[in-house]
N, C-alpha and C positions, 0 to 999 in steps of 0.2 A: 841334572843333565841342562847347561844353560842352551838358551837358544842360538847362542853361536857356535856351538858344537853340536847341535842336532841337525840331523836331516828325517827327511820323511821317506820311508821305504816299506814296501809291501813284506809283511812278516809270514811264510807259510806255517810257522808255528800258532800264529793266531787268526789268520785269516783274512787281516785287516792292513789298511796301512799304519804304521806306527814312527813315533820319535826314537831314533837310534844315534849313536855316536857314529864317526865315520868308520870306526873299525868294526862295529857292530852291522852297519850297512853292508860292508865289503862282505860278512859272511853270510848276512841274508841273501844278498843277491847271488851269492855262489852257491848257497843251497836250493835257491829257486834254478839256476842251470845245471846243477845235480839233477833237480828233480826232473827236470826237461829231457836231460841226454837219458835218464833213467826210461822215460815214457818212449823215446825215439829208438832205444834199443830192445823194445818188446820183440820183434819177431826173432832175434839173435837169441833172446832168452828163453823163448820157446824151443828155438834150435835145439840149444845146448841144453834144455832140460829134456827133450825127446832122446839125444844122444846119449845122455847119461843114465836114463831110465832103460833104453835098450842094452848098452852095457852094464847095466848093474853095477855103478861106480860105487866103489867105497866111501868116497867122500864127494861131497856135493861142491861144485864148484860156484855155482849160482848162491849155494848155503853161505859160502865164505865171502861172496860179496854184500851180500845182505846183511851178514853180520858186521863187517866194516862198515857199511852204509850207516847201521843204526847205532853203531857205537860213535862213530863220527859225529851224525846228527845229535844224537843224545847229549854227546859234550857241547856242540853247537847250541843246542837249547838253553843251556846254562849262561852261554856267553851273551845273550840278549836280557837276560833278567839283572835286575838292579843288585842282588844280594850276593851275585858271583857263586862258581864252583864250590861246593864244600869241600874238594879234594883237587884240585889242579893238577897236581904231581900224578895222582895214581890215573888221572884221564889222560894225562897226555903219555903214560907208561902203557896204559891200554891200547890207545891210538896207533902207539908204534912198534905195537908186538906184530902186527901185520905183515909179512913180505910182500910189498907191494911189486917188485920186480917179479917175483916168482910167479905170482897171479897174471901179471901181465904175459910173461911168456907162455904160463897155460891158454891165455885168450886170444894167442895169434891168429887165429883163423875167424876171431869175432871181431873186427874193428869196431863196430858201436860199444859193444863191452868193455873192450881198452878205453874206448873215449869215456865211457863212463865212470871206468876205474880211475882215469886220469881227471875226472872232475870230482870223483870224491878226495882222490889225494892232495888235489890244491885246496879244497874245503878243508882237509885236515892241515895242512899248512899254517891256513888263515887261523884256524880254531886253537891250535899250538902256540902260535905267536900271540894269541889274545891271553891264553891262559899263561904264557909265561911272564907277561907283564901284570898280571891279575895281582 
């Protein structure tokens, strides 16, 4: 990475400021925003968990969000490494397997969780774009 194409940005993966390309920096900044929205949505996560527990739901909406988040964050972590992702097409396919519109509808009474989902979706878009040019 040359000095001309390198920027300094905080990496949540390394918990320190690192040198990154501009596209890697966008991913790291969006990852941080996603983490901030996740934290801000804590009251709604609690409310949804209590509702699903009382209704004994067959599936967990929070679980779906967590799996989506960890899938996208996992692929994002590969984008910040110099070696690149071992199978970028599989990662793109896995991230694209989630129905974000359906999740968004299910979260209609939880605006902070919708914001969290939107942040994950934006991160996913950045990661997919990065992996496609890799």
